[in-house]
N, C-alpha and C positions, 0 to 999 in steps of 0.2 A: 639799823640794818643796812648792810652794804647794797648798793644798786646792782641790779642784774646786769651782767656784762656780756659783750658779744665781741669776739675777736674779728679782726679785719678779714681773715680767711672765711669765717662763718658768714660774715656780711656779704662777701663776694659770692659765696655759694647761693645764698638766698636771693640775691639780686639776679644772678645768672645772666641771661641775655635780655633782661629788661632794658628798654631803651626809652628815652624821653619822647621819642616820636612813636606814637601808638601803632602806625602802620608797619613798622619794622620790629616791633617789640614782642618778646615772649613774656608770659606771666611770671610772677614770683614763685619760688620753689615751694612745693607742698609741705616741706618740713615745718614751715611756720604755721601750718594748720594742724600739725600732729604732735609737735614737740612742746612739752610744757615750758621749756626754757623761754620760748618766744612769748608765751602768755605773761610770764613774769616781766619781761621787757615791756610789753604793751601796757601792763598795769602801771608801771612807773613812767614810761615815756609817752603814753597815749592818754589813758583814763585819768591819771592823776595830774595831767597838765591841760586838760580840755574842759570846755563848758558842758556841763551835764544838766539835763532837764530835771527840775524839781516839781513844778506844778503850774497850773494856770494861776494868774494873779488873784483870781476870785477866792482861792483858798487862803490867801494871806492878806486880805483886805482889812480885816478888823484887828485892832491892837490886841495882842495876846494870842493871835492865831499862830499855829506852827505846823510844819510838815517835815518829816524825816526822810532820809534817803541813804542808802549804802552805795558808795562808789568803790567798787573793787576792794572790799574789806575795810573801807573807811566810813564810819557812821557820821552823818552830817544832819544838822537840824537848821531849818530856816524859820525865822520868827519875825513878827511885826511888833516893834516895841511900843511903849505907851505914847511916844511922840510921833508915831506913824512911820518910823524908819524901818526899812528892811535890814535884818541882820542874819548872819549865818555863822555857825560854830561847829567845831568837831563836837559831836554829841557824846562827850566823855567827861565824867566827873574828875576834877583835879585831885581828888583824895585817893581813890584806889582804881580809877579807870572804868568804873561801871557806866554803862550807857544810861543817859538821863531820861530821854523821852522816846516814845515809840509811836508809830503811825502818824496821825494828824489830829488836831483838835484845838482847844483853847486853854490857856493857862495864864495866871497872873505872875507866877514865878516858876523857875525851873528847879525842881527839887529832886535830888537823887533818891531813887527808891531803895538804895542800899543802906546808907547811913544818914540820910536826910540833910546832906549839905545842900544849901539853897542859894541860887543865883538869881539876880534880876534879869530882865530881858535884854539888858545891855551887856550881859556876860559877867558882871561883877559878883563876887562872892558876898552874900549878905548874912549868912549864918552857917557856922560849923559847930554843931553841938559838942560841948565839952572842950572846945579849943582854949577856953580861959585857963586851963591847967598847963598849957604848953609854954615853953620858953622860945623866944625868937620866932614867934608866929605872927605874921602880919596879914590880917584878913584883906586889907586894902591892896596888897600886892598880888592877890590871887584872882584870876578871871579866866573865863573860857577862851579857848584858842579860836581866833576868828578865821573865817573863810570868805572868799570873795562871793558876792551875790549880785545879780543884775536882772532887771526886767527888760526883756527883749520881745517886742511885738506882743505884749501883754502875757508873756510866758516868763516864768521865773527860772533862772539858771544859776548854778553854783560852779566854782572852780577851785580846786585845791592848791593850784599854783598861785602863790601870792604875787608873783611878778608878771602873770599873764596879762596881756592887754584885754580890753573889754571885748565882749562878743560883738557888739555893734561895730567896733573897729575891725576886728578880725574878719568879719563876714561880708564886708563891702556893701554891695547893693541888695543883699538878701532881705533886709527889713522892708525896703521899698517894694520889692517883688511880692512879699507875703501880704503886705497891707493893701497892695493893688488888688490881689485876688481875694483877700479875706478882710475887707474893711470893717466887718462886724465882729472881729475876733474878740474884742474886749467884752462884748455883750453875750457871747456864747457861754454855756454852762456845761460842767461835766455831766456826762450821761452814763457811760459804762466803760469797763475795761475788759479786754480779752487778754489771756495769758497762755503761753505755750512753752513747753520744754522740748527742745529739739536736739537730736543727737548729731550735731554738726558744730564745727568751729564757728565763732561769731563772724569771722571774716567771710566764710562761705555763705552765710546768710545775707550779709551785706552785698557780696558779689552778685548774688542772685537777684536782689532787688534792683541793682543798678543797670540792668539791661533787660530789654524786652525782645532780644533775639530769640529767646525760648518761648515767648508768649503764643505765637500762632501754633506751635507744636504742643505745648503743655497747658496752655490756658485758653482753650477755645471759647469758653464762656466769657471770659474777660475781654478777649480780642473782639468779640462780637459787639461789645458795648463801647468800644473806642474807635475813633476814626484814625486808623494806624497811619494814614497818609499825612496826618497833621502832627504826629508824635515827634517831638524834637527834644534832644537832650543837650544841655550846655554845661560846661564845667567852669567853675570860678573859685579859685583859692581854696577855701575849706568847705565849699558846698557845690552841689550840682543841681540843676533844675530839669524837671521831666514834665513836659507840657503836651497836652493833647485835647482835642475836642471830643466830647461824648457824642454818641449817635443813638437815635431812637431804635430800639430793637425789642425782641420778645422778652428779654430778661428784665424783670421789674426791679432788680437791684440798682440799676441806673435809669430810673424812669424820669426822663427830662421833658415829658409832655407839658407839665406846668411848673417846671423847675425854675428857681431864681438863680441857680448856679449851673452852668452848662460846661464848665471847663474841668478837666482832670489836671489839677495843678499839684505837683509833688516836688519836694526838695529833699535831697540828702544833705544832712549837716554832720560834718566830721565830729566824732569818729563813728558813732553808733546810733544815729537818729534819723528818722524820716518824718517830715512835716507834710500834711496832705490836706487838700481841699477837693472833695469829690462832688459830682453833679447831684443836684437835689435842692433842698432849702439850705439855709446857712449852716455850715458845719466846718469842723477842723479836727484833724487827727494827729496825734504825736505817737510815733512808734519807736520803741527802743530795743536794742539788741545787747544783752548783757552776757559776757562769758561766765559760765559756771565753772568750766575747766577747759582744757584745750580741745575737748571733743564734744562739748555740750554748750548750748546757748539757751538763755531764758529771755523770752520776748514779752513785752508789755505794750499793749495798744490802748491808748486812751482816746475816747471819742467825745467831742464837744459839739452839742447841738443848740438850737434856739431854745429848746426846753429840755429839762432833765429826762423826760419821758420821750423816747424815740417815736416818731410817727411811723405809719405803715411802710412808707418807702425806705426809711432808715432801718426799720426792723428787717426788711428784705435785704438791704445792703449788709447789715451785720450778719445775717444768716448766710448770705453768699460768701462773705469773707471767712466766717468761722467754719462752714461746712463744705465749701468748695475750694476757694482760692488758697486758703492756708494749708489744708491737707495736700493740695497739689504742690505747693512750694516746699512744704516740709519733706514730702517724698523725694523731691528733686535734690535738696541740699543734703539730706541724709545719705542718699545714694552717692553724691559727690564725695562726702566725707569717707564713706567706705572705700571708694576708689582711690582717694588720697592716701589711705592706709596700706595700699598695695605697692609693690615695687614697679608696677607697670606704668605709673604716671607720676611725673614730678613737675612738669611745666607744660604750657600750651600757648597757642597764639590768640591774640585778641582779634575778633572779627569786627572791623571798624569800617565806616564809610565816611566820605568827605562831607556828606550832607548833615551829619550829626543826628541821624534818625534814631527813633526808639529801638530799632533793631541793631544798632551799633553798640559795641562794648567799650567805647572810649571812656565812659564814666568809671568802669571797672579799672581801666588803666590809670585813670586819675587817682582813684582811691588807693591803688597799690603804690603809686608814687608817694602819697602821704605816709603810708605805712613804712616805706623804705626810708623816708626822712627820719622817722622815729627810731628805726633800727640803726641808722647811721649815727644818731646822737649817742646811742648806747655803745657803738663800736668806738667812737671817738673818746668816750669816757673810760674805756678799758685801758688797763696798764700795758 
């Protein structure tokens, strides 16, 4: 399949008056939020070239354990082989292309449910029923297509780009930051997942997350739990950090009276992921934003606590996120998407300050710069 292309003229239109200096820059053109052409480019130049979250390492600790994932149309499976090594493959049988495994679980071998072709956990074909009748058929030459896999801060990631450098290298000091704020991450366990289908482009959802300029207006409950004077945002390469101190208030969702964690520590990791440590007892969250199409996004939020069963404070936090914070954000980004579909708006200014406060939109500007780099790769590949 040919790569999605972008002409230099189209790239210039999308870039518009974007400037590397945020204080004099306009945002990227809204066409990349509404035109399916740009999602095709993002699929190839962003999602198929970036590190994507698979699971916490606890799910792949035992030999034979596996977890599957779809990365923008590409089915992937991560497994722990009998020697204890992590492996990842395209989750596709080499016979007729049927998907091999689904969900997560334990298996000794990988057997296709279509015609029972069977592979060992190292990807080698070990049985192809009735293949003894074929000429020029070499079972030893057939194996599953490998994919890069990496453990990063006790989280497992995969990357479809065989030439991509490791996430540890790409992300600079991110691992040091995460382990400073979440030293117990290896010992946390999966508790629950929240999911949402949102009528907005995935980039609009990310944009909204990356700034708290809107928080005092649209998230009064959240703003009451955070010391906004301590809220600082810094951008670094493929991630940005969003740090603040919690404060004791009436909202029990952030009850820090007896908390072991009092920081609101959040990281955005390119291209579609947020990693979070909220006040309370030991916890960690991994939020992902997956495009369904150019006008819709699927969100998955995984919560890891000290125990699989949430305590009362954590239940209050989950309830607050699910019933207050998320509906507020969903309403915002769906309204933005409707506005982007009109001729009345196609670009705007970034509201930024030199202090790098949570109310500044410099992290949105940073994200848009990474998006433009992906678009530029597509334009340079065009004839």
